C-alpha positions as CSV (number, residue, x, y, z in Angstrom):
1,X,105.3,28.2,71.2
2,X,104.0,31.6,72.1
3,X,107.2,33.6,71.3
4,X,109.7,33.4,68.5
5,X,113.4,32.9,69.3
6,X,116.3,34.0,67.3
7,X,120.1,34.3,68.1
8,X,122.7,36.8,67.4
9,X,126.5,36.7,68.1
10,X,127.6,38.6,71.2
11,X,130.4,41.0,70.1
12,X,131.8,44.3,71.6
13,X,130.5,46.2,68.6
14,X,126.9,45.3,69.6
15,X,127.1,46.7,73.1
16,X,124.0,48.5,74.3
17,X,123.6,50.8,77.3
18,X,120.6,51.3,79.5
19,X,119.8,53.1,82.7
20,X,116.9,51.7,84.7
21,X,114.6,54.0,86.5
22,X,114.7,51.7,89.6
23,X,118.4,51.0,89.4
24,X,120.0,52.6,92.4
25,X,122.8,52.6,95.0
26,X,121.4,50.5,97.9
27,X,124.1,50.5,100.6
28,X,127.6,51.6,101.4
29,X,130.0,49.3,103.2
30,X,131.0,49.9,106.8
31,X,134.4,51.3,107.7
32,X,137.3,49.1,108.5
33,X,140.5,49.4,110.4
34,X,142.1,51.6,107.7
35,X,139.2,54.1,107.8
36,X,136.3,54.7,105.4
37,X,135.1,51.9,103.2
38,X,135.1,52.5,99.5
39,X,132.7,49.6,98.7
40,X,129.2,50.3,97.5
41,X,126.3,47.9,96.8
42,X,124.0,48.8,94.0
43,X,121.4,47.4,91.6
44,X,122.3,47.9,87.9
45,X,119.4,46.3,86.0
46,X,115.8,45.2,86.2
47,X,113.0,43.8,84.1
48,X,111.5,47.3,83.5
49,X,110.4,47.6,79.8
50,X,112.5,50.0,77.7
51,X,111.3,51.6,74.5
52,X,113.9,51.2,71.7
53,X,113.2,52.3,68.1
54,X,112.0,48.9,67.1
55,X,109.7,48.4,70.1
56,X,109.7,47.5,73.7
57,X,112.8,45.7,75.1
58,X,112.8,43.6,78.3
59,X,115.9,42.1,79.9
60,X,114.9,38.7,81.3
61,X,116.5,38.0,84.7
62,X,115.3,34.4,85.0
63,X,117.8,31.7,85.8
64,X,120.3,31.1,83.0
65,X,119.4,34.3,81.2
66,X,122.1,36.6,82.6
67,X,125.8,35.8,81.9
68,X,127.7,37.5,84.7
69,X,131.1,35.9,83.8
70,X,132.6,38.9,82.2
71,X,131.4,41.3,84.9
72,X,132.8,39.1,87.7
73,X,136.2,38.5,86.0
74,X,137.1,41.9,84.5
75,X,134.1,44.1,85.2
76,X,135.0,47.9,85.6
77,X,133.0,50.7,87.0
78,X,132.9,53.8,84.6
79,X,131.5,57.3,84.8
80,X,128.8,58.0,82.2
81,X,130.0,55.0,80.1
82,X,133.3,56.8,79.4
83,X,135.9,54.0,78.9
84,X,138.6,56.5,79.7
85,X,137.0,57.4,83.0
86,X,137.4,54.3,85.2
87,X,136.1,54.7,88.8
88,X,136.9,51.2,90.2
89,X,136.1,47.5,89.9
90,X,133.3,45.1,90.3
91,X,133.9,42.8,93.3
92,X,130.7,40.7,93.2
93,X,127.7,40.4,90.8
94,X,124.5,38.4,91.2
95,X,120.8,38.3,90.3
96,X,118.2,38.8,93.1
97,X,114.5,39.2,92.8
98,X,114.5,40.1,89.1
99,X,117.3,42.6,89.5
100,X,121.0,42.6,88.6
101,X,123.0,43.6,91.7
102,X,126.7,44.2,92.4
103,X,129.2,45.3,94.9
104,X,131.8,47.7,93.6
105,X,134.9,49.3,95.1
106,X,136.0,52.9,94.1
107,X,139.6,53.5,93.3
108,X,141.6,56.1,95.3
109,X,142.8,58.3,92.5
110,X,141.6,61.9,92.2
111,X,139.0,61.3,89.5
112,X,137.4,58.4,91.3
113,X,137.6,60.2,94.7
114,X,135.6,63.1,93.2
115,X,132.7,60.8,92.0
116,X,132.9,58.7,95.2
117,X,132.3,61.8,97.3
118,X,129.3,62.8,95.1
119,X,127.9,59.3,95.5
120,X,128.4,59.4,99.3
121,X,126.7,62.8,99.6
122,X,123.7,61.6,97.5
123,X,124.4,64.0,94.6
124,X,124.9,61.2,92.2
125,X,122.4,58.3,92.4
126,X,122.0,57.0,88.8
127,X,123.3,53.6,87.8
128,X,123.6,52.3,84.3
129,X,124.7,49.1,82.6
130,X,126.4,48.3,79.3
131,X,125.5,44.9,77.9
132,X,125.3,42.7,74.9
133,X,122.4,40.4,73.8
134,X,122.7,36.9,72.4
135,X,119.1,35.7,72.2
136,X,115.8,37.5,71.7
137,X,112.3,36.3,72.1
138,X,109.7,38.2,70.1
139,X,106.2,38.3,71.5
140,X,103.2,39.4,69.3
141,X,100.8,42.1,70.4
142,X,98.4,40.7,73.0
143,X,100.3,37.4,73.4
144,X,102.3,36.0,76.3
145,X,106.0,35.2,76.4
146,X,107.1,31.5,76.6
147,X,107.2,31.6,80.4
148,X,104.0,33.6,80.5
149,X,105.5,36.4,82.5
150,X,105.5,39.1,79.8
151,X,102.8,40.3,77.4
152,X,103.6,41.6,73.9
153,X,104.2,43.3,71.8
154,X,107.8,43.2,73.1
155,X,111.3,41.8,72.5
156,X,112.7,39.8,75.4
157,X,116.5,39.4,75.8
158,X,116.6,35.8,77.0
159,X,120.4,35.6,76.9
160,X,122.4,38.7,77.6
161,X,125.7,39.7,79.2
162,X,126.5,42.8,81.3
163,X,129.9,44.3,80.3
164,X,130.3,47.3,82.6
165,X,128.5,49.3,85.2
166,X,128.4,53.1,85.1
167,X,127.7,55.8,87.7
168,X,125.7,58.3,85.6
169,X,124.7,61.9,86.2
170,X,121.4,62.7,84.6
171,X,118.9,60.5,82.8
172,X,118.8,61.4,79.1
173,X,115.2,60.6,78.4
174,X,112.3,60.3,80.8
175,X,109.5,60.6,78.3
176,X,108.5,56.9,78.7
177,X,108.5,57.1,82.4
178,X,111.9,55.4,83.0
179,X,115.2,57.3,83.2
180,X,117.7,56.5,80.4
181,X,121.3,57.4,80.1
182,X,122.6,55.4,77.1
183,X,124.1,55.5,73.7
184,X,121.6,53.4,71.9
185,X,123.9,51.7,69.3
186,X,120.9,50.0,67.7
187,X,119.2,53.2,67.0
188,X,122.3,55.0,65.8
189,X,123.4,52.1,63.7
190,X,119.9,51.7,62.2
191,X,119.7,55.4,61.5
192,X,123.0,55.4,59.7
193,X,122.0,52.5,57.4
194,X,118.7,54.1,56.7
195,X,120.2,57.4,55.8
196,X,122.8,55.9,53.5
197,X,120.5,53.4,51.7
198,X,117.6,55.8,51.2
199,X,115.3,53.7,53.4
200,X,113.1,55.2,56.1
201,X,113.2,54.0,59.6
202,X,109.8,52.2,59.1
203,X,111.2,50.5,56.1
204,X,114.2,49.4,58.1
205,X,111.9,48.0,60.7
206,X,110.0,46.0,58.1
207,X,113.0,44.9,56.0
208,X,115.6,44.1,58.6
209,X,115.9,40.7,60.2
210,X,118.3,39.2,62.7
211,X,121.3,41.2,64.1
212,X,119.9,43.9,66.4
213,X,116.7,44.6,64.5
214,X,113.6,42.5,65.1
215,X,112.1,40.1,62.6
216,X,109.0,41.2,60.8
217,X,107.6,37.7,60.9
218,X,104.5,37.4,63.1
219,X,103.2,34.1,64.6
220,X,100.2,33.3,66.7
221,X,100.1,31.7,70.1
222,X,100.2,28.0,70.8
223,X,97.8,26.0,68.6
224,X,97.1,28.9,66.2
225,X,97.8,29.0,62.5
226,X,100.1,31.6,61.0
227,X,98.2,34.6,59.7
228,X,100.4,34.6,56.6
229,X,100.8,32.1,53.8
230,X,104.1,30.2,54.0
231,X,106.8,31.7,51.9
232,X,108.3,29.7,49.0
233,X,111.9,28.6,49.1
234,X,112.9,31.2,46.5
235,X,111.2,34.0,48.5
236,X,112.9,32.8,51.7
237,X,116.3,32.7,50.0
238,X,115.8,36.3,48.6
239,X,114.7,37.5,52.0
240,X,117.7,35.9,53.7
241,X,120.1,37.6,51.2
242,X,118.5,40.9,51.9
243,X,118.6,40.4,55.7
244,X,122.3,39.5,55.4
245,X,123.0,42.6,53.4
246,X,121.3,44.7,56.1
247,X,123.3,43.0,58.9
248,X,126.6,43.6,57.0
249,X,125.7,47.2,56.3
250,X,124.9,47.8,60.0
251,X,128.1,46.1,61.1
252,X,130.3,48.1,58.7
253,X,128.6,51.4,59.7
254,X,129.2,50.6,63.4
255,X,132.8,49.8,62.8
256,X,133.3,53.0,60.8
257,X,131.7,55.1,63.6
258,X,133.8,53.3,66.3
259,X,137.1,54.0,64.4
260,X,136.2,57.6,63.9
261,X,135.3,58.0,67.6
262,X,138.6,56.4,68.5
263,X,140.5,59.0,66.4
264,X,138.4,61.8,68.0
265,X,139.3,60.6,71.5
266,X,143.0,60.1,70.7
267,X,143.7,63.4,69.1
268,X,141.1,65.6,70.9
269,X,139.3,66.6,67.6
270,X,135.6,66.8,67.2
271,X,134.6,64.4,64.4
272,X,130.9,64.0,65.1
273,X,129.8,65.8,61.9
274,X,131.9,63.4,59.8
275,X,130.2,60.4,61.4
276,X,126.8,61.9,60.5
277,X,127.6,62.8,56.9
278,X,129.0,59.3,56.1
279,X,132.6,60.4,55.5
280,X,135.0,57.6,54.7
281,X,137.8,56.6,57.0
282,X,140.3,57.8,54.5
283,X,138.7,61.2,54.4
284,X,138.6,61.4,58.2
285,X,142.2,60.5,58.5
286,X,143.2,63.1,56.0
287,X,141.1,65.7,57.9
288,X,142.8,64.7,61.2
289,X,146.3,65.1,59.8
290,X,145.4,68.5,58.4
291,X,144.0,69.6,61.8
292,X,147.2,68.4,63.6
293,X,149.3,70.3,61.1
294,X,147.3,73.5,61.6
295,X,147.8,73.1,65.4
296,X,151.5,72.6,64.9
297,X,151.2,69.3,66.8
298,X,152.8,66.0,65.7
299,X,150.4,63.2,64.9
300,X,151.6,61.2,68.0
301,X,150.9,64.0,70.4
302,X,147.3,63.1,71.1
303,X,144.9,65.2,73.1
304,X,145.9,68.0,75.3
305,X,147.2,67.0,78.7
306,X,144.5,66.9,81.3
307,X,141.8,67.8,78.7
308,X,139.0,65.3,77.9
309,X,137.1,65.2,74.6
310,X,134.1,66.9,76.4
311,X,136.4,69.6,77.7
312,X,137.7,70.4,74.2
313,X,134.1,70.3,72.8
314,X,132.9,72.7,75.5
315,X,135.7,75.1,74.7
316,X,135.2,75.0,71.0
317,X,131.4,75.5,71.2
318,X,131.9,78.4,73.7
319,X,134.2,80.1,71.2
320,X,131.7,79.4,68.4
321,X,128.9,81.1,70.3
322,X,131.2,84.0,71.1
323,X,132.1,84.4,67.5
324,X,128.5,84.2,66.4
325,X,127.6,86.9,68.9
326,X,130.4,89.2,67.8
327,X,132.5,88.8,70.9
328,X,136.2,88.4,70.2
329,X,137.6,84.9,70.6
330,X,141.2,85.2,69.3
331,X,142.2,81.7,70.4
332,X,139.3,80.0,68.8
333,X,140.2,76.8,66.9
334,X,139.3,76.0,63.3
335,X,136.6,73.7,64.6
336,X,135.1,76.5,66.6
337,X,135.1,78.8,63.6
338,X,133.5,76.2,61.5
339,X,130.7,75.8,64.1
340,X,130.0,79.5,64.6
341,X,126.8,79.2,62.5
342,X,125.2,76.5,64.7
343,X,121.9,77.3,66.4
344,X,121.3,76.7,70.1
345,X,119.1,73.8,69.3
346,X,121.7,72.2,67.1
347,X,124.3,72.5,69.8
348,X,121.8,71.0,72.3
349,X,121.0,68.1,70.0
350,X,124.7,67.4,69.5
351,X,125.3,67.4,73.3
352,X,122.5,65.0,73.9
353,X,123.7,62.6,71.2
354,X,127.4,62.7,72.0
355,X,127.4,62.8,75.8
356,X,124.0,61.6,77.0
357,X,123.3,58.8,74.4
358,X,120.0,60.3,73.2
359,X,119.3,59.6,69.5
360,X,116.6,60.8,67.1
361,X,116.8,64.4,68.4
362,X,116.3,65.9,65.0
363,X,112.8,64.4,64.9
364,X,111.9,65.9,68.3
365,X,110.2,69.3,68.8
366,X,112.0,72.3,70.1
367,X,110.0,72.0,73.3
368,X,111.0,68.4,73.9
369,X,114.7,69.3,73.3
370,X,114.3,72.2,75.7
371,X,112.8,70.0,78.4
372,X,115.6,67.4,78.1
373,X,118.3,70.1,78.2
374,X,116.6,71.7,81.2
375,X,117.1,68.5,83.1
376,X,120.8,68.5,82.1
377,X,121.0,71.9,83.8
378,X,121.0,70.3,87.2
379,X,124.0,68.1,86.5
380,X,127.5,69.6,87.2
381,X,129.1,67.5,84.4
382,X,126.7,67.9,81.5
383,X,128.1,69.5,78.3
384,X,125.3,71.9,77.2
385,X,124.9,73.9,80.5
386,X,128.7,74.0,80.7
387,X,128.8,75.6,77.3
388,X,126.2,78.2,78.3
389,X,128.1,78.8,81.6
390,X,131.4,79.3,80.0
391,X,130.1,81.6,77.3
392,X,128.4,83.8,79.9
393,X,131.5,83.9,82.1
394,X,133.9,84.8,79.3
395,X,131.5,87.5,78.1
396,X,131.3,89.0,81.7
397,X,135.1,89.0,82.0
398,X,135.6,90.8,78.7
399,X,132.8,93.3,79.4
400,X,133.9,94.0,83.0
401,X,137.5,94.7,81.9
402,X,136.4,97.1,79.1
403,X,133.6,98.9,81.1
404,X,133.9,102.7,80.9
405,X,134.4,103.6,84.6
406,X,137.0,105.8,86.3
407,X,137.1,104.9,90.0
408,X,139.8,102.3,89.3
409,X,142.1,105.1,88.0
410,X,142.6,106.8,91.4
411,X,141.3,104.6,94.2
412,X,143.4,101.9,95.8
413,X,142.4,98.2,95.7
414,X,142.4,95.9,98.8
415,X,141.3,92.5,99.8
416,X,139.4,91.1,102.9
417,X,138.9,87.5,103.8
418,X,135.5,87.8,105.4
419,X,132.6,90.2,106.1
420,X,133.5,91.3,109.6
421,X,134.6,94.8,110.3
422,X,138.3,94.9,109.8
423,X,141.1,97.4,110.8
424,X,144.5,97.6,109.1
425,X,146.9,96.4,111.8
426,X,144.4,98.0,114.2
427,X,146.6,101.1,114.8
428,X,148.8,103.6,113.0
429,X,152.4,103.7,114.3
430,X,153.9,107.0,115.2
431,X,156.2,108.9,117.6
432,X,159.3,108.1,115.8
433,X,162.1,110.7,116.1
434,X,164.7,111.5,113.5
435,X,167.8,109.3,113.2
436,X,170.7,110.8,115.1
437,X,174.5,110.2,114.8
438,X,175.9,107.6,117.1
439,X,179.4,108.4,118.6
440,X,182.0,105.7,119.0
441,X,180.9,103.4,121.8
442,X,177.7,105.5,122.0
443,X,174.3,104.2,123.0
444,X,171.4,103.9,120.6
445,X,168.4,105.8,121.8
446,X,165.0,104.1,122.0
447,X,161.8,105.8,120.8
448,X,158.6,105.7,122.7
449,X,156.1,104.5,120.2
450,X,152.6,105.9,119.9
451,X,149.5,104.6,118.1
452,X,146.4,106.0,116.5
453,X,143.2,104.2,115.7
454,X,142.7,103.5,112.0
455,X,139.4,103.5,110.0
456,X,137.4,100.2,109.7
457,X,136.8,98.4,106.4
458,X,133.8,96.3,105.6
459,X,132.3,94.3,102.7
460,X,128.8,93.8,101.4
461,X,127.3,91.5,98.8
462,X,125.6,92.9,95.7
463,X,123.8,90.7,93.2
464,X,121.1,90.0,90.6
465,X,119.7,87.0,88.7
466,X,118.8,86.5,85.1
467,X,117.4,83.7,82.9
468,X,117.2,82.3,79.4
469,X,113.5,81.5,78.9
470,X,112.0,78.6,77.0
471,X,110.9,81.0,74.4
472,X,114.4,82.5,74.0
473,X,115.8,79.0,73.5
474,X,113.2,77.9,70.9
475,X,113.7,81.3,69.1
476,X,117.5,80.6,69.0
477,X,118.2,83.9,70.8
478,X,122.0,83.4,71.0
479,X,122.5,87.1,71.6
480,X,121.0,86.5,75.0
481,X,124.2,84.6,76.0
482,X,126.3,87.7,75.4
483,X,124.1,90.7,75.4
484,X,122.4,90.2,78.8
485,X,125.5,89.1,80.8
486,X,127.4,91.9,79.1
487,X,124.9,94.4,80.4
488,X,125.0,93.0,83.9
489,X,128.8,93.1,83.9
490,X,128.7,96.7,82.9
491,X,126.1,97.5,85.5
492,X,128.1,95.7,88.3
493,X,131.1,97.8,87.6
494,X,129.0,101.0,87.3
495,X,127.6,100.2,90.7
496,X,131.1,100.3,92.2
497,X,131.8,103.5,90.3
498,X,128.6,105.2,91.6
499,X,129.2,104.1,95.2
500,X,132.8,105.5,95.1
501,X,131.7,108.9,93.8
502,X,128.7,109.0,96.2
503,X,131.1,108.5,99.1
504,X,133.1,111.6,98.3
505,X,130.1,113.6,97.0
506,X,127.9,113.1,100.0
507,X,130.7,113.8,102.4
508,X,129.6,111.6,105.3
509,X,131.2,111.2,108.8
510,X,134.3,109.1,108.9
511,X,136.0,107.0,111.5
512,X,136.9,110.0,113.7
513,X,133.4,111.3,113.9
514,X,134.1,114.2,111.5
515,X,133.0,114.6,107.9
516,X,135.5,113.3,105.4
517,X,136.0,116.8,104.0
518,X,136.2,119.3,106.8
519,X,138.2,122.3,108.0
520,X,139.5,120.1,110.9
521,X,140.9,117.7,108.3
522,X,142.4,120.5,106.3
523,X,141.2,119.1,103.0
524,X,138.2,121.4,102.2
525,X,138.7,124.6,100.3
526,X,137.1,127.5,102.2
527,X,134.6,129.8,100.5
528,X,131.6,129.2,98.4
529,X,133.5,127.0,95.9
530,X,135.0,127.7,92.5
531,X,135.6,125.9,89.2
532,X,139.2,124.8,88.5
533,X,141.6,127.5,87.5
534,X,145.4,127.9,87.6
535,X,145.3,129.8,90.9
536,X,142.7,127.6,92.6
537,X,144.5,124.4,91.6
538,X,147.8,125.7,93.1
539,X,146.0,126.4,96.4
540,X,144.6,122.9,96.4
541,X,148.1,121.4,95.8
542,X,149.7,123.5,98.5
543,X,146.9,122.6,101.0
544,X,147.5,118.9,100.4
545,X,151.3,119.2,100.6
546,X,151.0,120.8,104.1
547,X,149.1,117.8,105.6
548,X,150.5,116.3,108.8
549,X,150.0,112.8,110.3
550,X,148.4,112.1,113.7
551,X,151.7,112.8,115.4
552,X,152.4,116.2,113.9
553,X,154.9,115.0,111.3
554,X,154.8,116.1,107.6
555,X,153.0,113.5,105.4
556,X,154.8,114.6,102.2
557,X,151.7,114.2,100.1
558,X,152.2,114.2,96.3
559,X,149.0,115.2,94.4
560,X,148.6,113.0,91.3
561,X,144.9,113.1,90.1
562,X,142.4,115.9,89.6
563,X,138.8,114.4,89.5
564,X,136.2,116.6,87.9
565,X,132.7,116.4,86.4
566,X,132.2,116.3,82.6
567,X,132.5,119.9,81.3
568,X,135.8,121.0,82.8
569,X,138.1,118.5,81.2
570,X,139.0,120.7,78.2
571,X,139.8,123.7,80.3
572,X,142.0,121.6,82.5
573,X,144.0,120.3,79.5
574,X,144.7,123.9,78.5
575,X,145.8,124.8,82.1
576,X,148.2,121.9,82.3
577,X,149.6,122.2,78.8
578,X,150.0,126.0,78.3
579,X,153.4,127.7,78.7
580,X,151.7,131.0,79.8
581,X,148.9,131.6,82.3
582,X,145.7,131.7,80.3
583,X,144.2,135.3,80.2
584,X,147.1,137.0,81.9
585,X,148.1,140.5,80.7
586,X,151.8,139.9,80.6
587,X,152.0,136.3,79.4
588,X,153.1,135.1,82.9
589,X,154.8,131.8,83.0
590,X,152.4,129.0,83.9
591,X,153.8,127.0,86.8
592,X,151.3,124.2,86.1
593,X,152.6,123.6,82.6
594,X,153.3,119.8,82.3
595,X,152.7,119.4,86.0
596,X,152.6,115.7,86.7
597,X,148.9,115.4,87.4
598,X,146.3,113.2,85.6
599,X,142.8,114.5,84.7
600,X,139.9,112.1,85.6
601,X,136.6,113.2,84.2
602,X,133.4,111.4,85.2
603,X,129.7,112.0,84.4
604,X,128.7,110.5,87.8
605,X,129.5,113.8,89.6
606,X,127.2,115.6,87.1
607,X,124.4,113.0,87.8
608,X,124.8,113.4,91.6
609,X,124.8,117.2,91.5
610,X,121.9,117.5,89.1
611,X,121.3,121.3,88.7
612,X,123.3,122.2,91.8
613,X,127.0,122.9,92.4
614,X,129.3,120.2,91.2
615,X,132.3,119.5,93.5
616,X,135.7,118.4,92.2
617,X,138.6,116.8,94.0
618,X,142.4,116.4,94.1
619,X,143.7,112.9,95.0
620,X,147.2,112.0,96.2
621,X,149.5,109.3,94.8
622,X,148.5,106.4,97.1
623,X,152.2,105.7,97.8
624,X,152.3,109.1,99.6
625,X,148.8,109.1,101.2
626,X,145.8,106.9,100.8
627,X,142.2,108.1,100.3
628,X,139.4,105.8,99.1
629,X,139.8,102.1,98.7
630,X,137.6,99.4,97.1
631,X,138.0,96.2,99.0
632,X,137.1,92.8,97.5
633,X,136.4,89.4,99.1
634,X,139.6,87.4,98.6
635,X,140.7,89.7,95.8
636,X,137.8,88.7,93.5
637,X,137.1,91.8,91.4
638,X,134.9,90.5,88.7
639,X,131.4,89.4,89.5
640,X,130.8,85.7,90.1
641,X,128.3,83.8,87.8
642,X,126.7,80.6,89.1
643,X,124.1,78.4,87.6
644,X,120.9,78.8,89.6
645,X,118.8,75.6,90.0
646,X,115.2,76.8,90.1
647,X,113.2,73.6,89.9
648,X,109.8,75.4,89.9
649,X,110.6,77.7,87.0
650,X,110.8,77.0,83.3
651,X,114.1,78.1,81.9
652,X,117.9,78.3,82.4
653,X,118.7,80.5,85.4
654,X,121.9,82.2,86.6
655,X,122.8,84.4,89.5
656,X,125.5,87.1,89.3
657,X,126.9,88.6,92.4
658,X,130.0,90.1,94.0
659,X,131.4,91.1,97.4
660,X,133.0,94.5,97.7
661,X,133.1,97.6,100.0
662,X,134.0,101.2,99.4
663,X,136.0,102.4,102.4
664,X,137.8,105.6,103.5
665,X,141.4,104.8,104.2
666,X,142.6,108.4,105.1
667,X,141.3,111.9,104.7
668,X,144.9,113.3,104.0
669,X,145.1,111.8,100.6
670,X,142.1,113.6,99.1
671,X,140.9,117.3,99.0
672,X,137.6,118.8,97.9
673,X,136.4,122.1,96.3
674,X,132.7,122.5,96.4
675,X,132.8,123.9,92.8
676,X,130.0,125.7,91.1
677,X,127.0,125.0,88.8
678,X,127.9,123.8,85.4
679,X,126.0,125.9,82.8
């Protein structure tokens, strides 16, 4: 006998998960009369070695080793081993050439359809299997297994049963050369018992026997004597008692963790820390009840509608990062506030353990954690990159809204659906005469309509990229997630601000071949230019109110804004809020006192003018006459942030961009005075 055999009971609590590096989707069924086939053939297991914490595990695919009864009768297809995320059913299952193979059929609900499409497109290729083991064969270092096919040291599962097949996103651990996506219940259970009994993992390996942990007994090959003296009956009895105690402790710990996880799924509350710290079930139940009371939710309500446990976790951890960085998160839950002190590494470890099935992360170096999380960055469903994405997006929204710009105060806002040059209804309608009285039995007169070409509008794309480097992650630079995106959001809005003011400062040619501000347009004050004063402002107002449309009709412009550089705002407030004309000899009544006009003061005009004359402007209420408009692609004002997958670079990358255009709508809604040098 070259290997040692031992048996353990197959129970749901002992279920393991494993993704094989060579497991894959092999073919898709052909279409039928009803349209596209939803059947897929795949391989879900092989005899590839797998490093568990106790040693190398091999699943034997020889005849009689694999029990496919459960898979054939009630087998389900899951996504990432989530029992609440069922994709379809197992139609057939068999073993072929040392591999477990199956034909599955995807359901037609929305969740299954989403994953099915990603499988069909080749985005999702990983396949994983959940299974239980009934018999192990332990093979000593340098020895052969009973059938001579495997060489030790290894532990061969000679009787095992697949329980479910999962489509998985990203392997959690490739450090041993084989992709893994699994919650290693053996490792987790073993770690828990070791932590609570004070034993180290090495001690657990040497002390545990039976169950899921391999026996410490070593035996030689066929015909060899044992290297150790036979144990006495008393020693064997004591050892068996200790082994039984370990098995009982592992089973109890596993049951405790399963019940806590069940409560977490049911009520949408993060309880992972209570699993780690060994909290009793009574303590956990008390905590859950208090959480539900704080949320003003009845205990029977369960999780939020349409929100998974991962969704809730991502939201809470996003709010925790925002709070830690000093960004307001008014709707943050108590769980988020408690986690506001966690480091990026701690969050990454928790994501790997909870959602990717990786264990032992606390013993790994920061660089290893970074590499594992970097691989998660390429998956659309992984928790850690989703937390980073959401934190950055929320920061950008808040910063964009609060950015100190002024263009939005007086320009109009529009939307375009593409990047082609676009005209508003192509032409301006005119030639309408006044309404006239109609005598009894009189005839209504028909106008002859006229049209005038309107200016074109166009969009451009503006963007940048930024990254969180490996060093920033290892140094726990959480400020990066808010400071850098915040700066880019401010710069994006500043860019729009500067382009708007450049448009009216530079006074380029418009749609009719004439400069925007020109004598022909009757919107440019003659002379060398002056600073705002009561008399000059009145002239500007009068000039705008006399504007006519393309058909000679009065436009009825109502001036609403006066746009000036920094330095004249104080004087303007005196002008518009003084009962008498400032500096007059006879305290003349000031006609501009409380005149309904708003002062817009911007340093961008100072910057553009430098040491030269600084122009200032008067802008109409857009309901009476338009002037400058900022158009956005499909109405998207805020910049878009997307994860940028840069396979050749080390770090987490994002791109931030937006589509907008600064366009002249009409010269009648804005007037210019060339101003003077500000001393």
